[in-house]
VEXZA-508437 format. One record per residue (C-alpha): residue in three letters; residue number from 1; x, y, z. Coordinates in Angstrom, 2 decimals. Example, Ala and Ser with C-alpha at 12.3 -4.5 7.8 and 13.67 -1.06 7.14 Angstrom:
BEGIN
+--------+-----+---------+---------+---------+
| residu | num |    east |   north |      up |
+--------+-----+---------+---------+---------+
|    Ala |   1 |   12.30 |   -4.50 |    7.80 |
|    Ser |   2 |   13.67 |   -1.06 |    7.14 |
+--------+-----+---------+---------+---------+
***
This chain:
BEGIN
+--------+-----+---------+---------+---------+
| residu | num |    east |   north |      up |
+--------+-----+---------+---------+---------+
|    Met |   1 |  -32.50 |   -8.96 |  -21.33 |
|    Ala |   2 |  -29.61 |   -7.87 |  -19.12 |
|    Glu |   3 |  -26.51 |   -9.99 |  -19.41 |
|    Glu |   4 |  -26.09 |  -12.19 |  -16.37 |
|    Lys |   5 |  -23.13 |  -11.21 |  -14.24 |
|    Gln |   6 |  -20.36 |  -13.80 |  -14.08 |
|    Thr |   7 |  -19.72 |  -14.87 |  -10.49 |
|    Asn |   8 |  -17.68 |  -18.06 |  -10.89 |
|    Tyr |   9 |  -14.02 |  -17.98 |  -11.97 |
|    Asp |  10 |  -10.94 |  -20.17 |  -12.04 |
|    Val |  11 |   -9.02 |  -17.49 |  -10.14 |
|    Ile |  12 |   -9.95 |  -14.49 |   -8.04 |
|    Val |  13 |   -7.17 |  -12.03 |   -7.23 |
|    Val |  14 |   -8.03 |   -9.75 |   -4.31 |
|    Gly |  15 |   -6.09 |   -6.53 |   -4.79 |
|    Ala |  16 |   -5.00 |   -4.94 |   -8.05 |
|    Gly |  17 |   -1.59 |   -3.53 |   -7.23 |
|    Pro |  18 |    1.56 |   -4.57 |   -9.13 |
|    Ala |  19 |    1.51 |   -8.10 |   -7.64 |
|    Gly |  20 |   -2.18 |   -8.72 |   -8.27 |
|    Met |  21 |   -2.06 |   -7.34 |  -11.81 |
|    Thr |  22 |    0.96 |   -9.52 |  -12.67 |
|    Ala |  23 |   -0.71 |  -12.66 |  -11.31 |
|    Ala |  24 |   -3.84 |  -11.81 |  -13.33 |
|    Leu |  25 |   -1.72 |  -11.33 |  -16.44 |
|    Tyr |  26 |    0.06 |  -14.69 |  -16.10 |
|    Ala |  27 |   -3.07 |  -16.64 |  -15.14 |
|    Ser |  28 |   -5.26 |  -15.17 |  -17.91 |
|    Arg |  29 |   -2.49 |  -15.71 |  -20.46 |
|    Ala |  30 |   -2.65 |  -19.40 |  -19.47 |
|    Asn |  31 |   -6.31 |  -19.27 |  -20.59 |
|    Leu |  32 |   -7.79 |  -19.26 |  -17.08 |
|    Ser |  33 |  -10.81 |  -17.13 |  -16.20 |
|    Val |  34 |   -9.62 |  -14.41 |  -13.81 |
|    Leu |  35 |  -11.33 |  -11.73 |  -11.74 |
|    Met |  36 |   -9.36 |   -8.92 |  -10.11 |
|    Leu |  37 |  -11.28 |   -7.49 |   -7.17 |
|    Asp |  38 |  -10.31 |   -4.19 |   -5.59 |
|    Arg |  39 |  -11.92 |   -1.63 |   -3.31 |
|    Gly |  40 |  -10.74 |    1.26 |   -5.50 |
|    Ile |  41 |   -8.82 |    2.13 |   -8.62 |
|    Tyr |  42 |   -6.22 |   -0.36 |   -9.88 |
|    Gly |  43 |   -2.59 |    0.32 |   -9.01 |
|    Gly |  44 |   -2.69 |    0.03 |   -5.22 |
|    Asn |  45 |    0.04 |    2.09 |   -3.57 |
|    Leu |  46 |    1.41 |    3.08 |   -6.99 |
|    Asn |  47 |   -1.29 |    5.75 |   -6.93 |
|    Asn |  48 |    0.31 |    7.23 |   -3.81 |
|    Thr |  49 |    3.78 |    7.37 |   -5.33 |
|    Ala |  50 |    5.36 |   10.19 |   -7.31 |
|    Ala |  51 |    8.57 |    9.45 |   -9.18 |
|    Ile |  52 |    9.73 |    5.81 |   -9.16 |
|    Glu |  53 |   13.44 |    5.47 |   -9.93 |
|    Asn |  54 |   14.11 |    1.82 |   -9.07 |
|    Tyr |  55 |   11.81 |   -0.10 |  -11.41 |
|    Pro |  56 |   13.74 |   -1.71 |  -14.30 |
|    Gly |  57 |   12.93 |   -0.43 |  -17.76 |
|    Phe |  58 |   12.24 |    3.12 |  -16.64 |
|    Lys |  59 |   14.76 |    5.80 |  -15.77 |
|    Thr |  60 |   11.92 |    7.40 |  -13.85 |
|    Val |  61 |    8.15 |    6.88 |  -14.01 |
|    Gln |  62 |    5.14 |    8.31 |  -12.18 |
|    Gly |  63 |    3.25 |    5.77 |  -10.05 |
|    Pro |  64 |   -0.21 |    6.33 |  -11.60 |
|    Glu |  65 |    1.28 |    6.14 |  -15.10 |
|    Leu |  66 |    2.92 |    2.77 |  -14.35 |
|    Ala |  67 |   -0.38 |    1.57 |  -12.83 |
|    Gln |  68 |   -2.22 |    2.43 |  -16.06 |
|    Asp |  69 |    0.36 |    0.55 |  -18.19 |
|    Met |  70 |    0.25 |   -2.48 |  -15.88 |
|    Tyr |  71 |   -3.55 |   -2.55 |  -15.94 |
|    Gln |  72 |   -3.63 |   -2.54 |  -19.74 |
|    Gly |  73 |   -1.17 |   -5.42 |  -19.74 |
|    Ala |  74 |   -3.07 |   -7.33 |  -17.05 |
|    Thr |  75 |   -6.42 |   -7.19 |  -18.85 |
|    Gln |  76 |   -5.27 |   -7.87 |  -22.43 |
|    Phe |  77 |   -5.91 |  -11.64 |  -22.15 |
|    Gly |  78 |   -9.40 |  -11.39 |  -20.72 |
|    Ala |  79 |   -8.91 |  -10.84 |  -16.97 |
|    Gln |  80 |  -11.88 |   -8.92 |  -15.57 |
|    Tyr |  81 |  -12.01 |   -6.18 |  -12.96 |
|    Ala |  82 |  -14.65 |   -5.49 |  -10.32 |
|    Tyr |  83 |  -15.03 |   -3.09 |   -7.39 |
|    Gly |  84 |  -15.66 |   -4.26 |   -3.86 |
|    Thr |  85 |  -14.11 |   -4.80 |   -0.46 |
|    Val |  86 |  -13.99 |   -8.47 |    0.53 |
|    Glu |  87 |  -15.75 |   -8.87 |    3.86 |
|    Arg |  88 |  -15.93 |  -12.64 |    4.18 |
|    Val |  89 |  -14.09 |  -15.67 |    2.81 |
|    Glu |  90 |  -15.52 |  -19.17 |    3.12 |
|    Leu |  91 |  -13.88 |  -22.39 |    2.00 |
|    Ala |  92 |  -16.30 |  -24.98 |    0.64 |
|    Gly |  93 |  -14.36 |  -28.03 |   -0.50 |
|    Asp |  94 |  -12.14 |  -26.95 |   -3.37 |
|    Leu |  95 |  -14.11 |  -23.73 |   -3.87 |
|    Lys |  96 |  -13.43 |  -20.38 |   -2.24 |
|    Gln |  97 |  -16.46 |  -18.13 |   -1.74 |
|    Leu |  98 |  -15.97 |  -14.37 |   -1.33 |
|    Thr |  99 |  -18.63 |  -11.91 |   -0.20 |
|    Thr | 100 |  -18.08 |   -8.17 |   -0.77 |
|    Asp | 101 |  -19.49 |   -5.02 |    0.80 |
|    Met | 102 |  -21.46 |   -4.50 |   -2.43 |
|    Gly | 103 |  -23.42 |   -7.67 |   -1.68 |
|    Asp | 104 |  -21.72 |   -9.63 |   -4.47 |
|    Val | 105 |  -20.79 |  -13.28 |   -3.95 |
|    Phe | 106 |  -18.01 |  -14.72 |   -6.10 |
|    Thr | 107 |  -16.56 |  -18.24 |   -6.18 |
|    Ala | 108 |  -13.27 |  -19.54 |   -7.53 |
|    Lys | 109 |  -11.04 |  -22.58 |   -7.38 |
|    Val | 110 |   -8.07 |  -20.38 |   -6.55 |
|    Leu | 111 |   -7.83 |  -17.34 |   -4.28 |
|    Val | 112 |   -4.87 |  -14.99 |   -4.56 |
|    Ile | 113 |   -4.44 |  -12.53 |   -1.68 |
|    Ala | 114 |   -2.74 |   -9.38 |   -2.99 |
|    Thr | 115 |   -4.30 |   -6.76 |   -0.73 |
|    Gly | 116 |   -1.05 |   -5.01 |    0.17 |
|    Thr | 117 |   -0.50 |   -2.67 |    3.09 |
|    Gln | 118 |   -1.71 |    0.70 |    4.28 |
|    Gln | 119 |    0.02 |    3.42 |    6.27 |
|    Arg | 120 |    0.14 |    2.86 |   10.02 |
|    His | 121 |   -1.49 |    5.57 |   12.12 |
|    Met | 122 |    0.41 |    7.16 |   15.02 |
|    Gly | 123 |   -2.52 |    6.80 |   17.41 |
|    Val | 124 |   -2.15 |   10.27 |   18.96 |
|    Pro | 125 |   -4.88 |   12.80 |   19.86 |
|    Gly | 126 |   -6.03 |   14.90 |   16.90 |
|    Glu | 127 |   -4.80 |   12.47 |   14.24 |
|    Glu | 128 |   -8.18 |   10.99 |   13.36 |
|    Glu | 129 |  -10.07 |   14.23 |   14.06 |
|    Tyr | 130 |   -8.03 |   16.14 |   11.48 |
|    Gly | 131 |   -7.78 |   13.36 |    8.89 |
|    Gly | 132 |   -8.38 |   15.02 |    5.51 |
|    Arg | 133 |   -8.12 |   18.44 |    7.19 |
|    Gly | 134 |   -4.35 |   18.66 |    7.31 |
|    Val | 135 |   -3.43 |   15.11 |    8.36 |
|    Ser | 136 |   -2.41 |   12.96 |    5.39 |
|    Tyr | 137 |   -0.63 |    9.70 |    4.58 |
|    Cys | 138 |   -0.10 |   10.51 |    0.90 |
|    Ala | 139 |    2.02 |   13.42 |   -0.32 |
|    Val | 140 |    1.15 |   12.75 |   -3.98 |
|    Cys | 141 |   -2.59 |   12.90 |   -3.21 |
|    Asp | 142 |   -2.62 |   15.92 |   -0.92 |
|    Gly | 143 |    0.62 |   17.86 |   -1.40 |
|    Ala | 144 |   -0.98 |   20.41 |   -3.72 |
|    Phe | 145 |   -3.14 |   21.71 |   -0.83 |
|    Phe | 146 |    0.01 |   22.94 |    0.92 |
|    Lys | 147 |    1.60 |   25.18 |   -1.73 |
|    Asn | 148 |    3.91 |   27.70 |   -0.06 |
|    Lys | 149 |    2.94 |   26.42 |    3.40 |
|    His | 150 |    4.85 |   24.71 |    6.21 |
|    Val | 151 |    4.34 |   20.96 |    6.64 |
|    Val | 152 |    5.62 |   18.41 |    9.12 |
|    Val | 153 |    6.61 |   14.90 |    7.97 |
|    Val | 154 |    6.69 |   12.21 |   10.67 |
|    Gly | 155 |    9.11 |    9.30 |   10.16 |
|    Gly | 156 |   12.70 |    8.53 |    9.25 |
|    Gly | 157 |   12.49 |    5.73 |    6.67 |
|    Asp | 158 |   12.53 |    5.75 |    2.87 |
|    Ser | 159 |    8.88 |    6.76 |    2.53 |
|    Ala | 160 |    9.13 |    9.68 |    4.95 |
|    Val | 161 |   12.25 |   11.12 |    3.35 |
|    Glu | 162 |   11.19 |   10.51 |   -0.27 |
|    Glu | 163 |    7.77 |   12.03 |    0.30 |
|    Gly | 164 |    9.40 |   14.89 |    2.20 |
|    Ile | 165 |   11.59 |   15.61 |   -0.82 |
|    Tyr | 166 |    8.50 |   15.51 |   -3.06 |
|    Leu | 167 |    6.71 |   17.99 |   -0.77 |
|    Thr | 168 |    9.55 |   20.52 |   -1.08 |
|    Gln | 169 |    8.41 |   21.10 |   -4.67 |
|    Leu | 170 |    5.16 |   22.50 |   -3.26 |
|    Ala | 171 |    5.58 |   23.54 |    0.37 |
|    Lys | 172 |    7.59 |   26.51 |    1.63 |
|    Lys | 173 |    9.25 |   24.39 |    4.31 |
|    Val | 174 |    9.28 |   20.69 |    5.29 |
|    Thr | 175 |   10.17 |   19.71 |    8.87 |
|    Val | 176 |   10.90 |   16.01 |    9.30 |
|    Val | 177 |   10.35 |   14.74 |   12.86 |
|    Val | 178 |   12.37 |   11.57 |   13.51 |
|    Arg | 179 |   11.92 |    9.34 |   16.56 |
|    Arg | 180 |   15.50 |    7.99 |   16.45 |
|    Asp | 181 |   18.84 |    9.80 |   16.42 |
|    Gln | 182 |   19.35 |    9.17 |   12.70 |
|    Leu | 183 |   17.49 |    8.44 |    9.49 |
|    Arg | 184 |   16.84 |    4.86 |    8.34 |
|    Ala | 185 |   16.37 |    5.86 |    4.70 |
|    Gln | 186 |   18.80 |    4.69 |    2.01 |
|    Pro | 187 |   22.02 |    6.77 |    1.87 |
|    Leu | 188 |   21.26 |    8.15 |   -1.62 |
|    Ile | 189 |   17.85 |    9.46 |   -0.49 |
|    Gln | 190 |   19.37 |   10.89 |    2.72 |
|    Glu | 191 |   21.97 |   12.74 |    0.66 |
|    Gln | 192 |   19.30 |   14.28 |   -1.59 |
|    Ala | 193 |   17.33 |   15.39 |    1.46 |
|    Lys | 194 |   20.31 |   16.93 |    3.26 |
|    Gln | 195 |   21.13 |   18.99 |    0.18 |
|    Asn | 196 |   17.60 |   20.35 |    0.01 |
|    Asp | 197 |   17.37 |   23.86 |    1.51 |
|    Lys | 198 |   13.66 |   23.53 |    2.25 |
|    Met | 199 |   14.08 |   20.49 |    4.51 |
|    Glu | 200 |   14.98 |   20.44 |    8.20 |
|    Phe | 201 |   15.30 |   17.46 |   10.54 |
|    Ile | 202 |   14.46 |   17.16 |   14.23 |
|    Phe | 203 |   15.84 |   13.96 |   15.79 |
|    Asn | 204 |   15.04 |   12.01 |   18.99 |
|    Thr | 205 |   11.56 |   13.46 |   18.86 |
|    Gln | 206 |    8.04 |   12.06 |   18.86 |
|    Val | 207 |    4.82 |   13.75 |   17.82 |
|    Thr | 208 |    2.45 |   13.44 |   20.80 |
|    Glu | 209 |   -0.56 |   15.36 |   19.48 |
|    Val | 210 |   -1.89 |   16.94 |   16.29 |
|    Leu | 211 |   -3.12 |   20.46 |   17.05 |
|    Gly | 212 |   -6.03 |   22.10 |   15.25 |
|    Asp | 213 |   -8.43 |   25.03 |   15.45 |
|    Asp | 214 |  -11.55 |   22.82 |   15.07 |
|    Asn | 215 |  -11.36 |   23.41 |   11.34 |
|    Lys | 216 |   -7.86 |   22.45 |   10.24 |
|    Val | 217 |   -4.38 |   21.52 |   11.47 |
|    Val | 218 |   -2.32 |   24.32 |   13.02 |
|    Gly | 219 |    0.65 |   22.31 |   14.29 |
|    Val | 220 |    1.93 |   19.41 |   16.39 |
|    Lys | 221 |    3.04 |   18.84 |   19.96 |
|    Thr | 222 |    6.38 |   17.06 |   20.32 |
|    His | 223 |    8.42 |   15.33 |   23.01 |
|    Asp | 224 |   12.23 |   15.21 |   22.89 |
|    Ser | 225 |   13.25 |   11.80 |   24.28 |
|    Lys | 226 |   16.81 |   12.98 |   25.05 |
|    Thr | 227 |   16.10 |   16.22 |   26.89 |
|    Gly | 228 |   12.60 |   15.30 |   28.08 |
|    Lys | 229 |   11.33 |   18.65 |   26.80 |
|    Asp | 230 |    7.90 |   19.15 |   25.22 |
|    Ala | 231 |    7.48 |   21.65 |   22.41 |
|    Glu | 232 |    5.13 |   22.75 |   19.65 |
|    Ile | 233 |    5.75 |   23.17 |   15.93 |
|    Gln | 234 |    3.40 |   25.39 |   13.98 |
|    Ala | 235 |    2.45 |   23.80 |   10.66 |
|    Asp | 236 |   -0.38 |   23.69 |    8.15 |
|    Gly | 237 |   -0.13 |   19.98 |    7.43 |
|    Val | 238 |    1.16 |   16.70 |    8.88 |
|    Phe | 239 |    2.24 |   13.82 |    6.64 |
|    Ile | 240 |    2.63 |   10.56 |    8.52 |
|    Tyr | 241 |    5.00 |    7.74 |    7.47 |
|    Val | 242 |    5.53 |    5.52 |   10.51 |
|    Gly | 243 |    5.35 |    2.14 |    8.82 |
|    Ser | 244 |    2.75 |   -0.05 |    7.20 |
|    Val | 245 |    0.15 |   -2.57 |    8.32 |
|    Pro | 246 |   -1.10 |   -5.46 |    6.16 |
|    Met | 247 |   -4.69 |   -5.36 |    4.96 |
|    Thr | 248 |   -5.65 |   -8.88 |    5.98 |
|    Ala | 249 |   -8.76 |   -8.48 |    8.18 |
|    Pro | 250 |  -11.02 |  -10.64 |    5.92 |
|    Phe | 251 |   -8.49 |  -13.51 |    6.09 |
|    Lys | 252 |   -7.80 |  -13.54 |    9.84 |
|    Asp | 253 |   -9.87 |  -16.69 |   10.48 |
|    Leu | 254 |   -8.13 |  -18.77 |    7.81 |
|    Gly | 255 |   -5.13 |  -19.56 |   10.02 |
|    Ile | 256 |   -2.55 |  -18.29 |    7.51 |
|    Leu | 257 |   -1.37 |  -15.03 |    9.14 |
|    Asn | 258 |    1.71 |  -14.38 |   11.26 |
|    Glu | 259 |    1.64 |  -12.35 |   14.49 |
|    Gln | 260 |    1.98 |   -9.07 |   12.61 |
|    Gly | 261 |   -0.94 |   -9.96 |   10.32 |
|    Tyr | 262 |    1.10 |  -10.74 |    7.19 |
|    Val | 263 |    0.25 |  -13.88 |    5.19 |
|    Lys | 264 |    2.68 |  -16.79 |    5.54 |
|    Thr | 265 |    3.66 |  -18.47 |    2.26 |
|    Asn | 266 |    6.37 |  -20.73 |    0.90 |
|    Asp | 267 |    8.72 |  -19.76 |   -1.95 |
|    Leu | 268 |    6.02 |  -20.70 |   -4.46 |
|    Met | 269 |    3.63 |  -18.12 |   -2.94 |
|    Ala | 270 |    1.37 |  -20.91 |   -1.62 |
|    Thr | 271 |   -0.18 |  -20.72 |    1.84 |
|    Ser | 272 |   -0.92 |  -23.78 |    3.97 |
|    Leu | 273 |   -4.43 |  -23.88 |    2.43 |
|    Pro | 274 |   -4.74 |  -25.65 |   -0.95 |
|    Gly | 275 |   -5.51 |  -23.18 |   -3.73 |
|    Val | 276 |   -4.87 |  -20.09 |   -1.60 |
|    Phe | 277 |   -1.83 |  -17.99 |   -2.57 |
|    Ala | 278 |   -0.49 |  -14.65 |   -1.32 |
|    Ile | 279 |    1.76 |  -12.18 |   -3.14 |
|    Gly | 280 |    3.29 |   -8.74 |   -2.84 |
|    Asp | 281 |    3.49 |   -6.53 |    0.23 |
|    Val | 282 |    0.81 |   -8.48 |    2.11 |
|    Arg | 283 |    2.95 |  -11.59 |    2.52 |
|    Glu | 284 |    5.79 |  -12.28 |    4.93 |
|    Thr | 285 |    8.78 |  -11.15 |    2.86 |
|    Pro | 286 |   12.14 |   -9.40 |    3.41 |
|    Leu | 287 |   11.56 |   -6.68 |    0.79 |
|    Arg | 288 |    8.43 |   -4.80 |   -0.31 |
|    Gln | 289 |    9.08 |   -3.15 |   -3.67 |
|    Ile | 290 |    7.33 |   -2.99 |   -7.04 |
|    Ala | 291 |    9.97 |   -5.28 |   -8.53 |
|    Thr | 292 |    9.50 |   -7.95 |   -5.85 |
|    Ala | 293 |    5.70 |   -7.69 |   -6.07 |
|    Val | 294 |    5.84 |   -8.31 |   -9.81 |
|    Gly | 295 |    8.15 |  -11.29 |   -9.24 |
|    Asp | 296 |    5.72 |  -12.73 |   -6.67 |
|    Gly | 297 |    2.83 |  -12.27 |   -9.10 |
|    Ala | 298 |    4.65 |  -14.09 |  -11.91 |
|    Ile | 299 |    5.54 |  -17.06 |   -9.69 |
|    Ala | 300 |    1.97 |  -17.27 |   -8.38 |
|    Gly | 301 |    0.52 |  -17.08 |  -11.89 |
|    Gln | 302 |    2.59 |  -20.07 |  -12.94 |
|    Gln | 303 |    1.84 |  -22.01 |   -9.73 |
|    Ile | 304 |   -1.90 |  -21.41 |  -10.08 |
|    Tyr | 305 |   -1.81 |  -23.01 |  -13.51 |
|    Gln | 306 |    0.07 |  -26.04 |  -12.13 |
|    Tyr | 307 |   -2.36 |  -26.32 |   -9.20 |
|    Leu | 308 |   -5.43 |  -26.26 |  -11.46 |
|    Met | 309 |   -3.93 |  -28.85 |  -13.81 |
|    Asn | 310 |   -3.73 |  -31.23 |  -10.82 |
|    His | 311 |   -7.14 |  -30.47 |   -9.29 |
+--------+-----+---------+---------+---------+
***
């Protein structure tokens, strides 16, 4: 007889990035039954990150490698893992009921929202049409398709410049199109980029359209906000880093989001709903890094235990 699938837990963590995995580690180590639920492979945005140089304990580490280590740590005390995108959340007394796109229904006393963010789209013609055919939001995933080719990177923050630097290991040339008159990336990263012969920067410029030949990307149209001139850049790929948006659609009716869609919490990671916590990049926070996500997860793990002791 097939073993019956467990559907009821003390804690369900939605999202298995660094924050979610840390919360699962702390909660399961406190002898609570924990389910991590994610729409894909564990690690979250770690899987889209090449070299990480600002996570304590590592001089440098690859994102997917760190994800693997974190997952092994997170599951060593019995936390379970399941695939699925949460489509609906219902609160029934003290219980939280989650329905996934796989048709699974799970219940728990505690819900931890750790769904993170995804790359914002520019919203210009051609962007969606050529997604996966030259338009990308992940240099680590797709950079290898552009060996010895010319790529455009859109954005001027840390992600844009770091991923641009990564792409120079593969591409022949990397053109970074920046909306403002200067980069917003950290000075150290800017310095590395400026010393890289394969990188060029175009400032005060917006991408207005992604151009293609019906099969793949062939370039971008641009608008210079200073001169008012329109131009075209020929390129084989476009990597877009124009900010992030929180993945909070399933939670929008719970009354716990701010205007931008991030989850509001207190310093203990608790939302205004009893037994509902939020951690990592998805919450309203001044810094979104692996180190802060792990810190959030640890605090939440401890608070969950306290909450369940009192309920």
